[in-house]
C-alpha positions in Angstrom: 18.8 88.3 -16.7 17.2 88.6 -13.3 16.7 85.8 -10.7 12.9 86.3 -9.9 9.7 85.7 -11.4 7.2 88.6 -11.6 3.7 88.8 -10.2 1.8 89.8 -13.2 -1.1 87.2 -13.4 -4.3 88.9 -12.6 -7.3 87.2 -10.9 -8.9 87.0 -14.3 -5.8 85.0 -15.5 -5.5 82.7 -12.7 -9.2 81.8 -12.7 -9.2 81.1 -16.5 -5.9 79.2 -16.4 -7.6 76.8 -13.7 -10.6 76.5 -15.9 -8.7 76.0 -19.1 -6.8 73.0 -17.6 -10.1 71.4 -16.7 -11.2 71.7 -20.3 -8.6 70.0 -22.5 -7.8 66.8 -24.5 -9.1 64.8 -21.4 -12.4 66.0 -21.9 -12.8 66.5 -25.8 -10.8 63.4 -26.8 -10.1 61.3 -23.6 -13.6 61.2 -22.6 -14.2 58.6 -25.5 -12.0 56.1 -23.8 -13.7 56.5 -20.5 -17.2 56.1 -22.0 -16.2 52.9 -23.9 -14.9 51.5 -20.7 -17.9 52.3 -18.5 -20.7 53.4 -20.7 -23.2 56.0 -19.1 -21.8 55.0 -15.6 -18.8 57.2 -16.5 -20.9 60.1 -15.3 -20.6 58.6 -11.6 -17.0 58.3 -12.1 -16.3 61.8 -13.1 -18.6 63.0 -10.3 -16.9 61.0 -7.6 -13.5 62.0 -9.1 -14.5 65.4 -9.1 -15.3 65.5 -5.4 -11.8 64.0 -4.7 -10.2 66.5 -6.9 -12.0 69.3 -5.0 -10.4 68.1 -1.7 -6.9 67.8 -3.2 -7.3 71.5 -4.7 -8.6 72.7 -1.2 -5.5 71.2 0.5 -3.3 72.8 -2.2 -5.1 76.1 -2.1 -4.7 76.4 1.6 -1.0 75.9 1.4 -0.8 78.2 -1.6 -2.7 81.1 0.0 -0.5 80.9 3.1 2.9 80.8 1.1 2.5 81.5 -2.7 5.7 80.3 -4.2 6.8 79.1 -7.7 7.2 75.3 -7.5 4.0 75.0 -5.3 3.7 71.4 -4.2 7.2 70.6 -4.9 8.3 73.6 -2.6 5.7 72.3 0.0 7.0 68.7 -0.1 10.5 70.0 0.1 9.7 72.1 3.2 7.2 69.7 5.1 8.5 66.4 4.1 12.1 66.9 3.4 14.4 67.6 0.4 14.1 64.1 -1.1 10.3 64.4 -1.3 10.4 67.8 -2.8 13.0 66.7 -5.4 10.9 63.5 -6.3 7.8 65.5 -6.6 9.3 68.4 -8.7 11.0 66.1 -11.3 7.9 63.8 -11.3 5.6 66.8 -12.2 8.1 68.1 -14.8 7.9 64.8 -16.7 4.2 64.7 -16.3 4.0 68.3 -17.9 6.1 67.0 -20.6 4.0 63.9 -21.1 0.7 65.8 -20.9 2.3 68.3 -23.5 2.8 65.3 -25.8 -0.8 64.2 -25.4 -2.3 67.7 -26.0 0.0 68.3 -29.1 -1.1 64.8 -30.4 -4.7 65.9 -29.9 -4.1 68.8 -32.2 -2.7 66.4 -34.9 -5.7 64.2 -34.5 -8.2 66.9 -34.7 -6.5 68.6 -37.9 -6.9 65.2 -39.7 -10.6 65.9 -39.6 -9.9 68.6 -42.0 -6.7 67.4 -43.8 -6.5 63.7 -43.6 -3.9 63.5 -46.3 -1.2 65.3 -44.1 0.8 63.3 -41.6 -0.2 63.8 -38.0 3.3 64.7 -36.8 3.5 67.8 -38.9 0.7 69.5 -36.8 2.4 68.3 -33.7 5.5 69.8 -34.6 3.7 73.2 -35.6 2.1 73.3 -32.2 5.3 72.9 -30.4 6.8 76.0 -32.4 3.8 78.0 -31.7 3.2 77.3 -28.0 7.1 77.8 -27.5 6.8 81.2 -28.9 3.9 82.1 -26.7 5.6 80.9 -23.5 8.8 82.9 -24.3 6.8 86.2 -24.1 6.0 88.0 -20.8 4.0 86.1 -18.4 1.1 88.5 -18.8 1.0 87.7 -22.5 0.8 84.1 -21.5 -2.1 84.7 -19.1 -4.0 86.9 -21.7 -3.6 84.0 -24.4 -4.8 81.5 -21.9 -7.8 83.6 -21.0 -9.0 83.8 -24.6 -8.1 80.2 -25.2 -10.3 79.2 -22.3 -13.1 81.7 -23.1 -13.6 79.9 -26.4 -13.7 76.5 -24.8 -16.3 77.7 -22.0 -18.7 79.4 -24.4 -18.7 76.4 -26.7 -19.2 73.8 -24.1 -22.2 75.8 -22.5 -23.7 76.4 -26.0 -23.5 72.8 -26.6 -25.0 71.7 -23.4 -27.7 74.2 -24.1 -28.2 73.2 -27.7 -28.1 69.4 -26.6 -30.9 70.1 -24.0 -32.9 71.6 -26.8 -32.2 68.5 -28.9 -33.2 66.1 -26.0 -36.4 67.7 -25.1 -37.4 70.0 -27.9 -36.1 68.2 -30.9 -33.8 70.9 -32.2 -31.9 69.7 -35.2 -33.6 66.5 -35.2 -36.6 67.1 -37.4 -38.4 68.5 -34.3 -38.4 65.0 -32.7 -37.1 65.2 -29.2 -34.2 62.7 -28.8 -35.2 61.8 -25.2 -33.0 60.2 -22.6 -33.3 56.6 -23.7 -29.8 56.3 -25.1 -28.6 56.6 -21.5 -30.1 53.1 -20.7 -31.1 51.2 -23.9 -27.6 49.8 -24.8 -26.9 47.6 -21.9 -28.2 49.9 -19.1 -26.3 52.4 -17.0 -23.6 49.9 -16.1 -23.2 48.0 -19.6 -19.8 46.4 -18.3 -20.8 46.4 -14.6 -19.2 48.3 -11.8 -16.0 46.8 -12.9 -16.2 49.1 -16.2 -16.9 52.3 -14.1 -13.9 51.5 -11.9 -11.6 50.9 -14.9 -12.4 54.3 -16.1 -11.1 55.9 -13.1 -7.4 56.1 -14.4 -8.8 57.9 -17.5 -10.8 60.3 -15.3 -7.7 61.0 -13.3 -5.7 61.8 -16.5 -8.6 64.2 -17.6 -8.5 66.1 -14.4 -4.7 66.1 -14.4 -3.1 69.7 -14.7 -5.8 71.2 -12.7 -3.2 71.9 -10.0 -1.7 74.5 -12.3 -3.6 77.0 -9.8 -0.7 76.2 -7.5 2.0 76.7 -10.0 0.8 80.0 -10.9 0.5 81.3 -7.2 4.1 82.4 -7.4 3.3 84.9 -10.2 -0.2 85.9 -9.1 -0.6 89.6 -8.2 -3.2 88.8 -5.5 -2.9 85.2 -4.3 -4.6 85.7 -1.1 -7.9 86.7 -3.3 -7.3 84.8 -6.7 -6.3 81.3 -5.3 -9.4 80.7 -3.2 -11.7 82.1 -6.0 -10.1 79.7 -8.5 -9.9 76.6 -6.2 -13.7 77.0 -5.1 -14.8 76.9 -8.6 -13.3 73.6 -9.4 -16.1 71.5 -8.2 -19.1 73.4 -10.2 -16.6 73.3 -13.3 -16.4 69.7 -13.2 -20.2 69.2 -12.9 -20.9 71.6 -15.7 -18.1 70.7 -18.1 -17.8 67.0 -17.6 -21.0 65.5 -16.0 -23.2 68.0 -17.9 -21.4 67.7 -21.3 -21.3 63.9 -21.4 -24.8 63.5 -20.0 -25.9 65.6 -23.1 -23.7 63.7 -25.4 -24.6 60.1 -24.3 -28.3 61.1 -24.4 -28.3 62.2 -28.0 -26.1 59.5 -29.3 -25.6 55.8 -28.3 -22.5 55.7 -26.0 -21.1 52.5 -27.8 -20.7 54.3 -31.1 -18.9 57.2 -29.5 -15.2 57.6 -30.0 -14.9 55.6 -33.3 -14.3 58.9 -35.4 -12.5 61.2 -33.0 -13.8 63.4 -30.5 -17.4 62.8 -29.1 -18.0 66.4 -29.5 -17.3 66.4 -33.1 -19.3 63.2 -34.0 -22.3 64.2 -31.9 -22.9 67.4 -34.1 -22.2 65.4 -37.2 -24.7 62.9 -36.2 -27.4 65.5 -35.8 -26.8 66.7 -39.4 -24.9 70.0 -38.7 -21.6 69.6 -40.4 -20.9 73.3 -40.1 -21.1 73.0 -36.3 -19.0 69.9 -36.4 -16.4 72.1 -38.2 -16.7 74.6 -35.6 -16.4 72.2 -32.7 -13.3 70.8 -34.4 -11.8 74.3 -34.3 -12.7 74.6 -30.6 -11.1 71.2 -29.5 -7.9 72.2 -31.4 -8.0 75.4 -29.4 -8.6 73.5 -26.4 -5.6 71.1 -27.0 -3.4 74.1 -27.5 -4.7 75.7 -24.4 -3.6 72.7 -22.6 -0.4 72.4 -24.2 0.1 76.1 -23.3 -0.5 75.5 -19.6 1.8 72.5 -19.5 4.7 74.3 -21.1 4.1 77.1 -18.5 4.0 74.7 -15.6 6.9 72.6 -16.6 9.2 75.6 -17.2 8.3 77.0 -13.8 9.0 73.6 -12.1 12.3 73.5 -13.5 12.9 77.1 -12.3 11.8 76.2 -8.7 14.1 73.1 -8.6 17.0 74.9 -9.9 16.6 77.6 -7.0 16.8 74.8 -4.5 19.8 73.2 -6.1 17.9 70.3 -7.4 18.4 71.2 -11.1 21.1 72.9 -12.9 21.5 76.5 -11.6 21.4 77.9 -15.2 17.7 77.0 -15.2 17.2 79.7 -12.5 18.0 82.6 -14.9 14.9 84.7 -15.7 14.7 87.3 -18.5 13.7 90.9 -18.2 10.1 90.0 -18.9 10.1 87.7 -16.0 10.1 84.5 -18.0 12.6 81.4 -17.0 13.6 81.3 -20.7 15.9 78.4 -20.3 13.3 76.2 -18.5 11.0 76.9 -21.3 13.6 75.8 -24.0 14.4 72.7 -22.1 10.8 71.7 -21.7 10.1 72.4 -25.4 13.2 70.4 -26.4 11.7 67.3 -24.6 8.4 67.8 -26.2 10.1 67.3 -29.7 10.1 63.7 -28.6 6.4 63.7 -28.9 6.9 64.9 -32.7 9.0 61.6 -33.1 6.5 59.3 -31.4 3.7 60.7 -33.7 5.8 59.8 -36.7 6.4 56.4 -35.5 3.1 55.4 -33.8 0.5 58.1 -34.5 -2.5 55.8 -33.6 -1.1 54.8 -30.3 0.6 57.8 -28.8 -2.6 59.5 -27.1 -3.8 56.4 -25.4 -0.3 55.5 -24.4 0.5 58.9 -22.7 -3.0 58.8 -21.0 -2.4 55.5 -19.3 1.4 56.1 -18.4 0.8 59.5 -17.0 -2.0 58.4 -14.6 0.7 57.3 -12.2 2.5 60.6 -12.2 -0.7 62.6 -11.6 -1.5 60.3 -8.6 1.9 60.8 -7.2 1.6 64.6 -7.5 -1.9 64.6 -5.8 -0.7 62.2 -3.1 2.2 64.3 -2.1 0.0 67.4 -2.1 -2.2 65.7 0.6 0.7 64.2 2.5 2.6 67.6 2.6 -0.8 69.1 3.6 -1.0 66.9 6.9 2.5 68.1 8.1 1.5 71.8 7.1 -1.7 71.6 9.4 0.3 70.3 12.3 2.4 73.4 12.1 -0.3 75.8 11.1 -3.4 75.2 12.9 -5.2 78.3 11.8 -5.0 79.6 8.2 -7.1 81.9 5.9 -8.2 79.2 3.6 -8.6 75.8 5.5 -9.6 72.5 4.2 -13.0 71.5 5.5 -13.7 68.2 7.4 -10.0 67.6 7.9 -8.4 65.1 8.3 -11.3 62.9 7.3 -11.5 64.2 3.9 -7.8 63.9 3.1 -7.8 60.2 4.5 -11.0 59.4 2.1 -9.0 61.1 -0.8 -5.7 59.3 -0.2 -7.6 55.9 -0.2 -9.3 56.8 -3.3 -5.8 57.5 -4.9 -4.5 54.1 -3.6 -7.5 52.5 -5.4 -6.6 54.1 -8.6 -3.1 53.0 -8.4 -4.5 49.5 -7.6 -6.7 49.8 -10.7 -3.7 50.7 -12.9 -2.1 47.6 -12.0 -5.3 45.4 -12.4 -5.9 46.4 -16.0 -3.3 45.0 -18.6 -3.8 48.0 -20.7 -2.6 50.4 -17.8 -0.3 48.4 -16.0 2.6 49.8 -17.9 2.0 53.0 -16.1 3.1 51.5 -12.8 6.2 50.0 -14.5 7.3 53.3 -16.0 6.3 55.3 -12.9 8.3 52.9 -10.6 11.4 52.9 -13.2 11.2 56.8 -13.2 11.2 57.1 -9.4 14.1 54.7 -9.1 16.2 56.6 -11.8 15.5 59.9 -9.8 16.4 58.3 -6.4 19.7 56.9 -7.8 20.6 60.5 -9.0 19.7 62.1 -5.8 21.8 59.5 -3.9 24.7 59.8 -6.2 24.9 63.5 -6.5 23.3 64.6 -3.4 21.2 67.3 -5.1 19.2 69.6 -2.9 19.8 67.7 0.3 21.0 70.8 2.3 19.3 73.5 0.4 16.6 75.8 2.1 13.3 77.1 0.6 12.8 80.8 -0.1 9.2 81.9 0.9 8.7 84.5 -1.7 10.4 84.2 -5.1 8.4 86.5 -7.3 8.7 90.4 -7.6 5.7 92.6 -7.9 4.5 93.5 -11.3 
C-alpha cells in the first residue's frame, strides 16, 4: 500500500468524465419530471441553469488549475474557509455521491424493466453495484478508459437523435414523410402551461440533472496535465448543456406532446417508440442503461476520492488514506459501495418512488456543494489576484450565481414534494456538526498542496 494517488488520467479522460456526468439519468430519465412540471418552458430553466453552472465550474476550475488536489472543493473550503467548512463540504459531497449512485443504479433497474418486466428492479440494481465496484477497484487509468467509452456511446447517440429528430420535424423522417413541425411546443397549453411557477418549480430537478459535473475538480488530483485539461473541460460545459439538454429536449418536445412524456419511462425511449421505430427504442434503452452506469461509475470514483481526501486531513478514519499499488483508494471504494447497497434495499421496498425521492432530497446537497465552491472562491481571489484561469466578470458573476442557488433552496421549501430535501439536508448538517464538535476531527490539520504522484 502507498499513500498517494497517481496522475494517470489523460486530457481525453478528464474531458469525457466531465461530459459523461452531464449526460446521465438526469437527462434520460429525470428530464421527464422537469417537463411535467414546466412543459416546454423547461428549456428556459435548463438554459438559465446551464449558465449558472458554467459560472460555478469556472470558479472551481480557477482553483483547480492553481492547485490540483484530491478532494477539490472540500480541500479549498478547508484552506480558505477553515477546517469546519472543509469537513462539512467533504462529508456532504460524499453522501451526495452515495445518493446519486443510488439514483443512477435505480435508473438501470427502471430501464431494464423495459426488456424484462417480470424480474424485480432490485436485482439489476444489485448487479450494477457489483459491476461498477469491480471497475473502480482497478487502476484509475482503466476507470478513465471505461468512462471514455461509456460517454462516447452517449454522445454519439444524443447527437444522432438530435439530427434524426430535426429530420423528423422538418423532413418527415420516420413519419410517413410528413414533417412533424414545431406545433407541439405551444399547442398543449402554450410555452408556459403551468405558468412561470411551473418553470421555477422545475429548477430543483434541473439542479439535480447538472449535479456531478463538478467531478472535473475531483479528478484534478489525478490528472496528468491539470493546467491544460481542466480549462478545456470546464470551458466545454456551457455548449455541452446547450446541445445535450436544450437541444435534445427541444427535439423531443417538438415531435411528442410534452404532457404525454414520462408516463412510460425515459422520454428518449418513448419518443422513438411513438415514431414507430421499435428497434431504435431498444437501442436507446441500451444507451440510457450505459448512461446510468457511466454516472454510477463516476459517483463511485468521486465518493471514494473524497473519503481519501478527508482521511488525509484527519476528518475521516486514517485507514481510508491507504492506496493500492495501482493508485486506487481501495478502502474508500469499498466503504462507498457498502453504503450503495442500501439503495438495493430501497429498490426492494419502494421501487416506484426511490428515483424521484433521491432527486428531490439530493438537490440540497448539490446546492451546498456549489455554494461552498463560490464562497471559497471569494476567499481564494482575495489571496490570489492573478491566476492562470480566472473567472470572468467576478465578483458580479458569483453574486448572481449565489442568489440563484439561494432561490433554488427557497423553491425546495416552497414545494411540498421537495420540502423533505431541506429537512433531510438540515438534519445531516446537524449530525455532522455534532460529530465535529464532539470528536474535534480535522480542527488542527493542514492541507497538503499536492497529493498525487506522477504516472
